[in-house]
Each structure stands twice: as C-alpha cells, then as structure tokens.
N, C-alpha and C positions, 0 to 999 in steps of 0.2 A: 513846719509850716508857718510862715509869719504873715504872708499875704492874704488878705481877706477875700473871701469869694462869697458870691450871692447867686443864688438859683432864683430867678424870677419866673412864676408860674403865673401866667395871665390867661384870659379867655373870657368869652361871653358868660352871663349868668346862666347858670344849669349846665356848664360843661363838665363840671367836677373838680374844680381847682382845689378845693379844701380837701376832698377825699384823696385826691393824687398827692397832695402835699404831706398828708399823714401817712400815706402808704410809702412815698419816697422816705419819709423819716423812718419808718418801720424797717425798711431795707438797709438803711445806713446803721441803724442800732445794731441789727443782727451781724453787721460786718464790722462793728465796733468803731465806726467813723464818727467823730465828734461833730456836732451841729447843733443848731437851734431853729426854731420854726416861728415865723410870725405871720398872723392872718392880717394882712395889710388893711383890710376892709375896716377893722376896729380901730386903727391907728389915727383916722380923722373923724370919728364919730362925736361930733359936737353939734348942737343945734341952740340957735339957728345958724346954719352954715350949709346952704344948699350945694349939691353937687357943682362943681366949678368954682365955688367962692374960694378966693384966695386965703382965707382964715383956715378952711378944711385942709389945704395943702401945707399951709405953715405948721398947724399943730400936728399932722402926720410926720412931718419932717423931724420936728422936735421930740416927739415920741419915739420915733425910730432911733434918733441920735442917742436918747436916753437909755433905750433898751439895748442898743448895740453896745454902748459903752460898759453896761453892766455884764454882758455876755463875754466881751472882749477881757475885762478885768479877770474873769474866771478862766480865760485861755482859749475861748471859742473863736474860730476863724472862718467857719462856714455858716451861712444862713440860707434857709428856705423861706422865700417870701412870697405868699399868694395874694393877689389882687388883681382884678380884672385887667387894668391898662398899665400895670406896672412895667411891662416890657417896652413901652414907648420910649424913644429917645429922649423925649421932653422930661421924663422921669428920672433918667441916669444921674443928672446932677445931684438930686436928693440922695442917692445912694452913695456918690462920692464924696459928698459933704458929710455923710452920716458915718461911713464906714472907712474912708480914705481914699485919696485921689488914685491909688493904685489898684483898687477893688477890682477883682476878676469878675465880670459880669456874663452869666449864662442865661440867656432868654429862651423860654419855651412857652409858646402859645397852644393851649389845647383848643380844638375845634370841635364842633357838632353841628349837625344839620338843625334847621329851624323845627323840624318835627320832634327831634330827640330833646332839643332844648325845651321845647313845650311839654313834652311828656315828663321830664325830670322836674321842671318849674311847678307844674300842676300837682305833682306829689308833694312839694314842699311848701308853696305858697297858699296862704288861706285868706279868705277875705277880700278886701279892696286892693290888694297890692298885685295880684296876679297879672292882670292887663298891663300895669305900668312896668313890671319885671319883664314881660315878653317884649314889649315895645323897647325897652332900653336894652334888652339882650341882643336883640336884631341890629340895634344901632351900634352897639359895641363891637358886634362881630364885624360889621363893615368898616368900622374905624380901625380894628386891628388888622383887618386884610389889607387895607390901604396903607396904613402907617407904620406897622411894626418893621423895625429895621431888618436889613438883609441877612444878618447872621442869627436871626430869630429861628429856631427849630420849632417846626410845626408838627403836632401830635394829634392824629384824629381819635376822637373818643367813640364814635358811634359803633355799637355792637361789640365793645371791648370790655374786658374787666378791668378794675382799678389796678389790680396786681401787674396786668400786662402793659397797661399804660404807664405806670410807675416804672417799671424795668426799663422802658424805652427813655423816660425822663431822666433816669439815674444814668443811663449810658451817655446821655448828652452833656452831663457834668464832668465824666472822666473821674469822679471821686472814688470809684471802686477799681480804677485800674490796677491791675496787680494783685486783687483780691478775688479769690473764687467764689461764686455765688451770684 
C-alpha cells in the first residue's frame, strides 16, 4: 500500500476521542495492521497562541508534517489522528500538505449528550478549567453538527463501551477488510 490514509477522530470535549483512538490502535495491532497515532491537541500547544490564533495552526501543521515524514521514512502509511475539529473541511488542506495530495481521509465524529459530556469532564477536569471546558464542549458540538462534511461518519458514545465504539470506528476505515476479528 503506497497511498497514505488518515482516520480523523473528532468530537466535543468529553466524548472519548483519545480513549477510542487508542482502542482503535489496539484493534489494529492485534490484526497486525501497521499504523501510527497522533494526539492532535498536542501539535499546536504553544503559548501565547490562543485558540484560533494562526500561529497555532501553523505550528500544528509543521509538527504534523515533521512527524509524518518520520513515520513514512519508516514505511508507515496509516495515521489515526484525534483532535476535536480535525474532521472539518477547513482542516483537510493541512493533511493534504503534510501527508500528500492523494491522502485518503476518513472522518469520524464521536457524539455525546450534554449530560454525558458533563459527567466525563467532571471526572477529569479539576479546578478552574471545568466550566470553560463545558462551555467549549457545547460550542464545539454545535460547530461539528453544523459544519462536518457530509461524508463524516457519526458514532454515538452515550452508554457504550470504548471497545464497542472503536469496533464501529475501525469498520468505517475498511482497514480490517478481509481480516477476521
């Protein structure tokens, strides 16, 4: 396989993107499917560069390009990339520039109710960040609902296990086609 492929896992804060990304990776490892994983939130963490600042986008793209270059040099062609709004059409150019114009893009948005997101975020956020995270999560959920491209696969996470959700996400990629499991 020479064509690069990227699985973009997006969704509001508290939906389980990181946990699902790692479980997708575990399923692929068992099936001996070569891949790499990047937590997109870390690609642009530089301060000062508030959300929406063009510097954050620029550094994220540069970091993705550098990492992908390292992975492809070692023969990798599949990437799992988790980040809240990675699935939006406005971000596709970054992946095409970093991974090649012919990269196959699979978009998955994980969804959760406000109550589920609140419960999950309350368990992970401490101190002054909880209310900001809750507000941002609701805002991003609306944005993703309104702007995710039509080919985006939506996967509900409320009341489901990470294993079950990951199974559905892997199915959307087609990466295990012809492999039992």
